[in-house]
TORZA-530315 format. One record per atom (N, C-alpha, C, CB): x, y, z. Coordinates in steps of 0.02 Angstrom, whole numbers, plus 50000, padded with zeros to 5 digits. Glycine has a CB too. Example, Ala and Ser with C-alpha at 12.3 -4.5 7.8 and 13.67 -1.06 7.14 Angstrom:
<nubas>
506604971650390;506154977550390;506604983550390;505654977650452;506424988850354;506844994750357;506455000250394;507044997050286;
</nubas>
This chain:
<nubas>
492885039650155;492875046950137;492945047050065;493425051250172;492705052250037;492695052949959;493225057749939;491985055649932;493535056449888;494045059449857;493665062049789;494675054349848;493785067849774;493435071449719;494155072949654;493025079949759;494735072449675;495205073949636;495795069349655;495325081049639;496325069949608;496985066749624;497275070149685;497505067149564;497285076249685;497575080649752;497175079549811;497555089049742;496555077649804;496295075749877;496535068249890;495395076349882;496635064249847;496865057849871;497515057649892;496795052949825;497935062349869;498615063249897;498585066049963;499045067549855;498095071349972;498055072650043;497695068850097;497815078150048;497285064850081;497085058850117;497665054350138;496615055050075;498115052050078;498575048050092;499175051450155;498865046350018;499265058250133;499735060350184;499425061250257;500035067050161;498745061650267;498545061550332;498615053950352;497825064450340;498525049650313;498545041550337;499245041350360;498395035150274;499785042750312;500405042850326;500815044650394;500565046250285;500425051250409;500555053950474;500485049050539;500095059750481;499995043750529;499875038750579;500355033450573;499215036050575;500765031950539;501145025750523;501745027350572;501365024650436;502055021450596;502595021150642;503015016350618;502415019850711;502985012050573;503395007650531;503155000150555;504245009150542;503314995950522;503054989650528;502424986850489;502944989150589;502044992550476;501374991750456;501304987850386;501054998650452;500814983150375;500604981350317;499884982050300;500784975450311;499834985650243;499264988650226;499014985850153;499374996150229;498454982950159;498114979250090;497654985850063;497524971050111;497814984450003;497474989749955;497024985749905;498054994349911;496374987849913;495874983449875;495504989049822;495284979449934;495384986549775;494964990349726;495104989549652;495034997249741;494674990449606;494824989349530;495384993849498;494184990749489;495704992449449;496044996649411;495785003549405;496114993849353;496235008749415;496085014749415;495685017449478;495775015549357;495545015349526;495185018249586;495715022349633;494815011949630;496345023249617;496845027649657;497245022949701;496475033249705;497415018149697;497785014249745;498535016749731;497665005749735;498785017049678;499495020149662;499535026749680;499685019849589;498875030649668;499015038449684;499055038949764;498355043849653;498665035049796;498735034449870;499465032649893;498245028849895;499695027949879;500455026849889;500935032049869;500655021149852;500815035249819;501235040549785;501015046649851;500945042749686;500535047049876;500235052749927;500725051049992;499265051849948;500725044449999;501095042450071;501825043850047;500965033450102;502125041249991;502755041249981;503045049649992;502855037849908;502685053649964;502775060849943;502815064050013;502135063949894;502425062450056;502285064850129;502905063150160;501635061550169;503275057750145;503815055850183;504475057250148;503755048850200;504605061750100;505025064650072;505295061050009;505445065950118;504925056949982;505155053349915;504885057349855;504875045349909;505265060249816;505025065049770;505095062249702;505375071549777;505475056249682;505455052549614;504585049549600;506095045349620;504685048249537;504015045049519;503825039449549;503975043549455;503265038249573;502965032349599;502555028249549;502535034349654;502695023349528;502365019249487;501995012249504;502785018249445;501455010649473;501135003949483;501674998349481;500585002549428;501554993049536;502124988249518;501694981849485;502614985849591;501324983449442;500954977749409;501534973449374;500364980749352;501974976349338;502434970849306;503094971049336;502524971749227;503304974649392;503874973849428;503664969749489;504204980449444;503044968749500;502784964449564;502944968349624;503164956949571;503554971749638;503704974849697;504204981449684;504014969349743;503884986349701;504364993249698;504464995249769;504015000049655;505144997649777;505445000349837;505525008249834;506134997049847;505315010649891;505365018649895;505845020749962;504515022249905;506445023049953;506715024250020;506435031450028;507575023450029;506295031850109;505885038650128;506365042250181;505055037150167;506305046350200;506715050850251;506265052350315;506955058250216;505975047350351;505645048650411;506085045650467;504925045750410;505885047950533;506235046650580;506305038550590;505965050250633;505565035850590;505555029750609;505415024350544;505045029650662;505385027850490;505265022650431;505755025550376;504405022350402;506035020150346;506565021550299;506485018650234;507175019450325;505935014650227;505795011350157;504935010050162;506295003150146;504775010950086;504065009150079;504095003850025;503585015550059;503824997650035;503634993949985;503024993849957;503754989049997;503024993949883;502314992949846;502284987049804;502134998949799;501794982049836;501794976049788;501094975449759;502004969049826;501024972549706;500514971049664;500574963249645;500544975849603;500124959549677;500114952149679;499654949049621;499844949749751;499354953949586;498894951649536;499124946249489;498714957149498;499754946149462;500064941049417;500434935149465;500644945049365;500284935549523;500524928749567;499994923949552;500574929849656;500234917949541;499594912649519;499694908149591;499744906949427;500094907249621;500094902649678;500594904949731;500244895449656;500544901849786;500844903449847;501644901449839;500454899549907;501784897249799;502424894649777;502764900049743;502364888649733;502424903649699;502704908449670;502834915349718;502304909349612;502404916149755;502544920449812;503124919649852;502054920149852;503174913549877;503764910849912;504484913749879;503724902649907;504514913449814;505084914749780;505314922649789;504934912749707;504814926449808;504874934349818;505214934749883;504144938749820;505234929649932;505544929849988;505164935450040;506264931249970;504534936250036;504244941350072;504324942350139;503674941050065;504354935150171;504394935250244;505044938550273;504324928250269;505444938750216;506214943050252;506034950850240;507154941050199;505414953350201;505414960050182;504784962650220;505404961150100;504234959350218;503514963150252;503624963250324;502714958850238;503314968750350;503254968150414;503884971750461;503184960850424;504374973650434;504984975350459;504904982050503;505494975950400;505234982350555;504954988450591;505034995650554;505304988950661;505474996150515;505695002050490;505355004050407;506515001250492;504904999050393;504694998250334;503924997950340;505024992450304;503605000950280;502865000350286;502664997050211;502485008450302;502334992050213;502114987850153;501464989050132;502144980850164;501364990950067;500644991750037;500654985749986;500504999749998;500104982749989;500054975949938;499344977349910;500104967349981;499354977049846;498794977349798;498534970049788;499014980649729;497994967449772;497814961349754;498034956549809;498084959849689;497784958649869;498164954949936;497874947349944;497984959650017;497424944849907;497204938449918;497784932749920;496704937149866;498314933849884;498824928549887;499354929449951;499234928749816;499374936049974;499654936550036;499294933650090;499774942950050;498664934850090;498194930450150;498214924050141;497424931850152;498174920750085;498444913950087;499094911450100;498334911650038;499424915850104;500204914150136;500274916050227;500864920150088;499604918150234;499704920250303;499884926450320;500114916850330;499944930450268;500124938050289;499534941950314;500414942250226;499524944150380;498964949150407;499074956050399;498844948450476;498544959550382;498664967650381;498604971150446;498144971150333;498834976850453;498724980750499;498114985850486;499324983750512;498094986250413;497654991550387;497394988350324;498034998650374;496734989450313;496394987050240;496074992950212;495804981050247;496284995750156;496015001950127;495654999350058;496635007750114;495045000550054;494674999449998;494465005849965;494114995550015;494605004249883;494435010249843;494005008549795;494995013549812;493415013649788;492775012549749;492745018049712;492125011549787;492595016849642;492385023449605;491695023649602;492655024249532;491345030449611;490655031949613;490535038149571;490405032949684;489945039349566;489715045849524;490015052049545;488975046949528;490305052049603;490555058749645;491345059049642;490315058449730;491585052249630;492235051749627;492665044849662;492415057949656;493065045849696;493305039949726;493225039149793;493905039149715;492905033849828;492775033449896;493345027649920;491945031449909;493645031049975;494355028150008;494035026350077;495105034350016;493915020450088;493805017650160;494345014150196;493285013050160;494695016850256;495235015350279;495015010650356;495655022550284;495185005950367;495045000850414;495694998350449;494684995050378;495735000850502;496214997650542;496074991050585;496415002450585;496484985150577;496364979050593;496734978050659;496534974450540;496274975650703;496614973950777;496804967950778;496194974650837;497364966250823;497554960750822;497354956650877;498134961050814;497224949850881;496934945650929;497474942250964;496454940850899;
</nubas>
C-alpha cells in the first residue's frame, strides 16, 4: 500500500497493530528514511505509548511498554551495526524475542535470520515518486 505522508504511515501501522496478538516477530526491511521507525511509532501509539519513539540505530534495542490486553511491550531492534552472530548472542535475544506478551520489530534482520530467528511478518519499505510503498507479508509456519 502507498503512504503519501507520515500521518498515513501512522494510520497503516495502527491498522497493522490491531491484528497483533503478542509473540510476533516482525522484520522491517528498507533503506534509511523509508518509514520504518515511523511505522513502529504508529504501532506504539495505537497501543497507548505516548513518549517519543526513536530509531535504535545506536542503542541497538529500544523497549516500549504498552497498555494492551494481550501485549505489554514492544521491542524495536536495529541490527545494522551487529557484525556477527557472536555479537548478536551477547544481546540474549533468545530470552527477549517472541515472548507471548511482546511484539518484536527488527530492522536489518539478516543477522537475526543467520541466528535462526524467523519472522511472523515481513514489512518492506520503499520510496518512490508518489511516496512510501509499504508491503506487509504474513509468513506461514510449516
